[in-house]
C-alpha positions in Angstrom: 10.9 -16.6 32.0 9.9 -16.5 35.6 8.0 -19.3 37.1 4.3 -18.7 36.5 2.0 -18.0 39.4 0.3 -21.1 40.6 3.1 -23.6 40.1 4.0 -25.6 43.2 6.9 -27.7 44.5 6.4 -30.3 47.2 7.3 -27.9 50.0 4.8 -25.2 48.9 2.2 -27.9 48.4 2.9 -29.2 52.0 2.4 -25.6 53.3 -1.0 -25.2 51.5 -2.1 -28.6 52.7 -1.3 -27.7 56.3 -3.5 -24.6 56.1 -6.4 -26.4 54.4 -6.0 -24.5 51.1 -5.5 -27.8 49.3 -7.1 -31.1 50.3 -7.0 -33.0 47.0 -4.2 -33.8 44.5 -5.1 -35.1 41.1 -2.6 -37.4 39.3 -3.4 -37.3 35.6 -2.0 -38.5 32.2 -3.3 -38.1 28.7 -4.9 -41.0 26.9 -4.7 -41.6 23.1 -7.4 -39.0 22.5 -5.6 -36.5 24.7 -8.2 -36.7 27.5 -6.9 -36.6 31.0 -7.3 -39.9 33.0 -6.2 -40.4 36.6 -7.0 -40.4 40.3 -7.9 -38.0 43.1 -5.8 -38.4 46.2 -6.1 -37.1 49.7 -3.4 -34.5 49.7 -1.6 -35.8 52.8 -1.5 -39.3 51.3 -0.1 -37.9 48.1 2.7 -36.1 50.1 3.4 -39.2 52.2 3.4 -41.8 49.4 2.5 -40.9 45.8 4.9 -38.0 45.3 7.8 -40.4 45.9 6.5 -43.8 44.8 3.9 -42.9 42.2 0.7 -44.9 41.7 -0.9 -47.4 39.4 -3.5 -47.4 36.7 -5.0 -50.1 34.5 -3.1 -50.5 31.2 -6.4 -50.8 29.3 -6.6 -47.0 29.4 -4.3 -46.9 26.4 -6.7 -49.2 24.5 -10.1 -47.7 25.1 -12.4 -46.1 22.6 -14.3 -42.8 23.0 -16.9 -44.6 25.1 -14.2 -46.0 27.4 -14.7 -49.6 26.2 -11.5 -51.7 25.9 -10.9 -52.5 22.3 -9.6 -56.0 21.3 -6.7 -56.4 19.0 -3.9 -54.4 20.8 -0.7 -56.2 21.6 0.1 -53.7 24.4 -2.8 -54.7 26.6 -5.6 -57.2 26.1 -7.9 -59.7 27.8 -5.4 -62.6 27.2 -2.8 -60.6 29.2 -5.3 -59.8 31.9 -5.2 -56.1 31.6 -2.5 -55.4 34.3 -1.2 -52.1 35.6 1.2 -49.5 34.5 3.0 -47.1 36.8 2.1 -43.4 37.0 5.2 -41.4 37.9 4.4 -37.8 38.9 6.4 -35.2 37.0 6.6 -32.8 39.9 7.7 -29.9 37.6 4.1 -29.9 36.5 2.6 -29.7 39.9 0.2 -26.7 40.1 -2.7 -25.3 42.0 -5.8 -26.1 39.9 -7.6 -22.9 40.7 -10.8 -23.8 38.8 -11.4 -26.6 41.3 -11.9 -26.4 45.0 -8.9 -27.1 47.2 -7.2 -29.0 44.4 -3.7 -29.4 43.0 -2.9 -31.4 39.8 0.2 -33.1 38.5 0.9 -34.7 35.1 2.4 -38.2 35.2 4.6 -40.2 32.9 3.8 -43.8 32.3 6.2 -46.7 33.0 5.9 -50.4 32.6 5.0 -51.8 36.0 7.4 -54.7 35.7 10.7 -53.1 34.5 9.8 -49.4 35.0 10.8 -48.6 31.4 8.9 -45.8 29.6 5.6 -46.9 28.0 6.5 -46.2 24.4 2.9 -46.0 23.1 1.9 -43.3 25.7 1.5 -39.9 24.1 3.7 -38.1 26.6 6.4 -40.7 26.1 6.3 -40.2 22.3 6.9 -36.5 22.7 9.7 -37.0 25.2 11.4 -39.2 22.6 11.4 -36.5 20.0 12.6 -34.0 22.7 15.6 -36.3 23.4 16.3 -36.5 19.7 16.3 -32.7 19.3 18.7 -32.6 22.3 21.2 -34.8 20.4 21.4 -31.9 17.9 21.9 -29.4 20.8 18.3 -28.1 20.2 15.2 -27.5 22.3 11.8 -26.9 20.9 9.5 -24.1 22.0 5.8 -24.2 21.0 2.4 -22.5 21.3 -1.1 -23.8 20.7 -3.9 -21.6 19.5 -7.2 -23.4 20.2 -10.7 -22.6 19.0 -13.9 -23.8 20.5 -17.7 -23.2 20.4 -19.7 -22.2 23.4 -23.4 -23.2 23.9 -26.0 -22.1 26.3 -27.1 -25.7 26.9 -25.5 -27.7 29.7 -23.6 -30.9 28.8 -26.4 -32.9 30.4 -29.1 -31.1 28.4 -27.1 -31.3 25.2 -26.8 -35.0 25.7 -30.5 -35.4 26.2 -31.0 -33.5 23.0 -28.5 -35.8 21.3 -26.4 -32.8 20.6 -28.9 -31.4 18.1 -30.5 -27.9 18.0 -28.1 -26.5 20.6 -28.3 -22.8 21.4 -25.1 -21.1 20.3 -23.8 -18.4 22.6 -23.9 -15.9 19.7 -26.3 -14.5 17.2 -23.9 -13.4 14.4 -20.3 -13.9 13.3 -18.2 -12.4 16.0 -14.6 -12.5 14.8 -12.8 -9.8 17.0 -16.3 -8.4 17.8 -16.1 -6.9 21.3 -19.8 -6.5 22.0 -20.5 -10.2 21.1 -17.4 -11.2 23.0 -18.8 -9.6 26.1 -21.7 -12.0 26.1 -19.2 -14.9 26.6 -17.2 -13.3 29.3 -18.8 -15.3 32.2 -17.0 -18.3 30.8 -13.9 -16.8 29.0 -13.0 -14.4 31.9 -13.3 -17.2 34.4 -11.1 -19.4 32.3 -8.5 -16.7 31.8 -8.3 -16.1 35.5 -8.2 -19.7 36.5 -5.6 -20.7 34.0 -3.4 -17.7 34.9 -3.6 -18.6 38.6 -2.8 -22.2 37.8 0.5 -21.6 36.3 -0.8 -21.5 32.7 -0.1 -18.0 31.4 -2.8 -16.6 29.1 -2.4 -14.1 26.3 -5.9 -13.3 25.3 -9.4 -14.5 24.3 -11.2 -13.3 21.2 -14.3 -14.0 19.2 -13.9 -16.2 16.1 -15.7 -16.6 12.9 -18.5 -19.0 13.9 -21.6 -18.4 16.0 -20.5 -18.7 19.6 -16.9 -19.6 18.5 -14.0 -18.3 20.5 -10.2 -18.6 20.8 -8.1 -18.6 23.9 -4.3 -18.3 23.4 -1.6 -19.3 25.9 1.9 -18.0 26.1 4.5 -20.2 24.4 6.9 -22.3 26.4 9.0 -25.5 25.9 7.1 -28.0 23.8 6.4 -30.6 26.6 5.2 -27.8 28.9 2.9 -26.5 26.1 1.4 -29.9 25.5 0.7 -30.1 29.2 -0.8 -26.6 29.3 -2.9 -27.3 26.2 -4.4 -30.4 27.7 -5.1 -28.7 31.1 -6.6 -25.7 29.3 -9.2 -28.0 27.6 -9.9 -29.7 30.9 -10.3 -26.4 32.7 -12.6 -24.8 30.0 -14.9 -27.8 30.0 -15.1 -28.0 33.7 -15.8 -24.3 34.1 -18.4 -24.5 31.4 -20.0 -27.5 33.2 -20.1 -25.5 36.5 -21.9 -22.6 34.6 -24.5 -25.0 33.1 -23.1 -24.3 29.6 -21.0 -26.4 27.3 -18.1 -26.1 24.9 -16.9 -28.3 22.1 -13.4 -28.7 20.6 -14.8 -30.7 17.6 -12.9 -29.9 14.5 -16.1 -29.3 12.5 -19.2 -28.9 14.8 -21.6 -28.0 11.9 -21.3 -28.1 8.2 -22.4 -24.5 7.8 -20.1 -23.2 10.5 -16.3 -22.6 10.6 -14.2 -25.4 11.8 -12.2 -25.1 15.1 -8.5 -25.2 14.6 -5.4 -25.8 16.7 -2.7 -23.7 15.0 0.6 -25.0 16.4 3.6 -22.6 16.5 7.0 -24.3 16.7 10.6 -23.1 16.7 14.0 -24.6 17.7 16.4 -23.0 20.0 20.0 -23.2 21.2 19.9 -22.1 24.7 18.5 -18.5 24.5 18.9 -18.1 20.7 16.3 -19.0 18.1 18.1 -21.4 15.8 15.7 -20.6 13.0 17.0 -17.0 12.7 19.7 -16.3 10.1 20.8 -14.3 7.1 19.8 -16.6 4.3 16.9 -15.5 2.1 14.0 -18.0 1.5 11.1 -16.3 -0.2 10.3 -13.3 2.1 12.1 -14.9 5.1 15.6 -14.3 6.5 16.5 -17.6 8.1 19.1 -20.3 8.8 19.8 -23.6 7.1 18.2 -25.3 10.0 14.9 -23.5 9.5 14.8 -24.4 5.8 15.5 -28.1 6.5 13.1 -28.3 9.4 10.3 -26.7 7.3 11.2 -28.9 4.3 11.0 -32.1 6.4 7.7 -31.1 8.1 6.0 -30.4 4.8 7.4 -33.5 3.0 6.3 -35.8 5.8 3.1 -34.1 7.0 0.9 -36.3 4.8 2.2 -39.6 6.2 1.8 -38.3 9.8 -1.6 -36.8 9.2 -3.4 -39.0 11.7 -1.6 -37.2 14.5 -2.8 -33.8 13.3 -6.3 -34.9 12.3 -7.3 -38.0 14.4 -11.0 -38.4 13.9 -13.6 -38.9 11.2 -14.8 -35.4 11.9 -11.3 -33.9 11.5 -11.4 -34.1 7.7 -14.7 -32.3 7.4 -12.8 -29.1 8.3 -10.5 -29.0 5.2 -12.6 -27.0 2.8 -11.5 -24.2 0.5 -12.2 -20.7 1.7 -13.0 -22.0 5.2 -9.9 -20.7 7.1 -8.7 -24.3 7.3 -5.9 -25.2 4.9 -6.2 -27.7 2.1 -2.7 -27.7 0.6 0.7 -28.8 1.9 2.3 -25.5 1.0 4.0 -22.7 2.9 3.9 -19.0 2.7 4.8 -15.9 4.7 1.9 -14.5 6.8 -0.7 -16.1 4.6 -3.7 -17.8 6.2 -4.6 -19.9 3.1 -1.4 -22.0 3.4 -1.0 -25.1 5.5 2.3 -23.8 6.8 2.3 -20.1 7.6 5.7 -18.7 8.5 5.4 -15.8 10.9 7.8 -13.5 12.9 11.3 -12.3 12.1 14.7 -12.8 13.8 14.3 -14.2 17.3 10.5 -14.5 16.9 10.7 -16.5 13.6 8.6 -19.7 13.8 6.4 -22.0 11.8 2.6 -21.9 12.3 1.1 -25.1 11.1 -2.6 -24.6 10.5 -3.4 -28.2 9.7 -4.4 -29.6 13.2 -7.9 -29.2 14.4 -8.9 -28.4 18.0 -9.6 -32.2 18.4 -5.9 -33.1 18.1 -3.9 -34.7 20.9 -1.2 -32.1 21.4 1.5 -34.6 22.5 1.0 -36.6 19.3 0.8 -33.5 17.1 4.0 -32.0 18.5 5.8 -35.4 18.4 4.8 -35.8 14.7 5.9 -32.2 13.8 9.3 -32.7 15.5 9.8 -36.1 14.0 9.2 -34.8 10.5 11.2 -31.6 11.0 14.2 -33.3 12.6 14.3 -35.8 9.7 14.4 -32.7 7.5 17.4 -31.4 9.3 19.2 -34.8 9.2 18.5 -35.2 5.5 18.8 -31.5 4.6 15.4 -31.5 2.9 14.7 -28.3 1.1 11.1 -26.9 1.3 9.1 -26.3 -1.8 8.9 -22.8 -3.3 7.2 -20.1 -1.2 3.6 -19.5 -2.5 1.8 -16.2 -2.5 -1.9 -15.3 -3.2 -4.8 -17.8 -2.6 -3.2 -21.1 -1.9 -6.6 -22.8 -2.0 -6.3 -22.4 -5.8 -2.8 -24.0 -6.0 -4.0 -27.1 -7.9 -0.5 -28.5 -8.5 0.4 -28.6 -4.8 -0.3 -31.8 -2.8 -3.6 -31.8 -1.0 -4.0 -32.9 2.7 -5.6 -36.3 3.0 -9.3 -36.0 2.5 -10.4 -38.8 4.9 -9.2 -40.6 7.9 -9.0 -43.8 5.8 -6.6 -42.0 3.4 -4.5 -40.8 6.4 -4.4 -44.3 7.9 -3.0 -45.7 4.7 -0.3 -43.0 4.6 0.8 -43.9 8.1 0.9 -47.6 7.4 3.2 -47.0 4.4 5.4 -44.4 6.2 9.1 -45.4 6.6 9.7 -42.3 8.6 7.0 -43.2 11.2 8.4 -46.7 11.7 12.0 -45.4 12.0 11.3 -42.5 14.3 8.3 -43.8 16.4 9.0 -47.5 16.2 7.0 -50.4 14.8 5.2 -51.1 18.0 4.0 -47.5 18.3 2.9 -47.4 14.6 1.0 -50.6 14.9 -0.7 -49.5 18.1 -1.9 -46.3 16.6 -2.9 -47.9 13.3 -5.2 -50.1 15.3 -6.5 -47.1 17.2 -7.4 -45.2 14.1 -8.8 -48.2 12.2 -11.1 -48.8 15.2 -12.3 -45.3 14.9 -12.9 -45.7 11.2 -14.7 -49.0 11.6 -17.0 -47.5 14.2 -18.1 -44.9 11.7 -18.4 -47.3 8.8 -21.0 -49.2 10.8 -23.0 -46.1 11.9 -26.2 -44.8 10.3 -26.0 -41.0 10.3 -28.6 -38.3 10.4 -27.4 -37.3 6.9 -28.3 -40.7 5.6 -31.8 -40.7 7.2 -32.6 -37.2 5.8 -31.4 -38.1 2.4 -32.7 -41.6 2.0 -35.7 -42.2 4.3 -38.4 -41.1 1.8 -36.7 -40.5 -1.4 -35.1 -43.8 -2.2 
C-alpha cells in the first residue's frame, strides 16, 4: 500500500513548521485503559531535541485508575519508589499531521525504563510488540482491522457531566442500522471525522448507522497489527475531540444502556508471509478452504480466549454486553459468516481472516491484539485444532463454552492461566491482575442507581 496522506517524516515536518502550518507536536502513548497520555511540544523544540532524544513522563501513569489517581499495590511504580520517570521514545514512523487539531502533529511513543532504556514490559504497546516479534520468529506478520461502534449524543461532555450522564439526548429517534436518512443527521460529526482521519494518515472505509438510537460505526482500512492499534487509538481520540468541538459527545462504552445494543469492537486478524496470506490453503474446514496454520491459529485463539478475556472485555460494564440475541456473542464458537458466533470467519483466499466479535468498543486495542496473537501463536506451536464449525443460531448452543459472565470470573481465569504467564510474563500478569482487581473493587463498593430504584422504598 502507498503511504497514506497525512503521514510525515522529520523533513516534511520541518518544512511544515517553517511555513507555520504546524506549531505543536504531541508525544503520546496509550495507558492501561488505552487512553492517550503525553505532552504538547513547541514544534521547533521537538525537532531540535525530542525527535532524537525523546522525553520523560511519570511512571505513575501506568498505575492510575479511571480518575487518574495513582493506585497503591503495584510493584512497577509506587510511593515507596518515589514515582520516578520512564522514557518516551517517539516512533517516527507514526508521525502524522493531526488534521482535527489546529497546527498540530502527533507521534506515538514507546516506553523505556529511564535507567537502562529497556522496554517497559507492562506498557500496552510493548506487549503487542512482543507478540509481533514472536510471530516474526515463525516468519509471519499480522495484519488487522478494528470495527468500532459508538453512540452520539446532542449533549456536550460538560452538560452530560452536569447531568451525571443521565437522560442524555440520543442523536437519533429510531433504530438506524444502515438507514441513510437517519445517518444524514449525524453527518456533521461523522463526515468531519472521516475527513480528518483520512487527512491524518488514517485511511477510512466508511461510516454507517448501527442498531441503537444514535449508534454508529466507523471502519478503518486494515494494516499491520501495530499500525492498526495506533490508528484505532487515534481514531477514538479524534472522534471525541471533534465531538467536543461541536458541543456534542460520543461514548465507546460497551453497554451504554440496558435497553440499547452494546457497542462492539470486532477485530479482524490474519497472518501473512510477505505478500501472501498464510491463512489461505486447500484444506477443508467446515465451509472454509484454508491452511494448517489457519486451523491451528483459530484453535488456539478459541481455546485460550477465556483465560485472556480481561484483555477483550476490561471493565465491569463490558460484561453487560454479552446477551443472547443482542448482536454480541455469548459462546466461544466459530462459524463461517455467522454473526451469532464469537469467532466469525470471513473472506476467502487472500482475504481469509478471523473476525473476533468478543471485544467491546471499550477494549484497549494493544492488549486485545496482543492477547489474540498470544493465543493464536500458541495454537500454531501446539497444533491446536479448532472445535467443529457451528451453523444456525449459536446463542442456543448450550453445550459450547460461554464467555465469562463477569469481570471477576475473567480475573480468576487470567490468574490461573499458564499461557498468560508463559507468553506475557509473571510481572505483566501480576500488574494487570492488580489493575483489573482494582476496577472490580471500586465497583463492589459503589451504590448504583439500580440499587436505589430497587431498594429505596420497597425493602
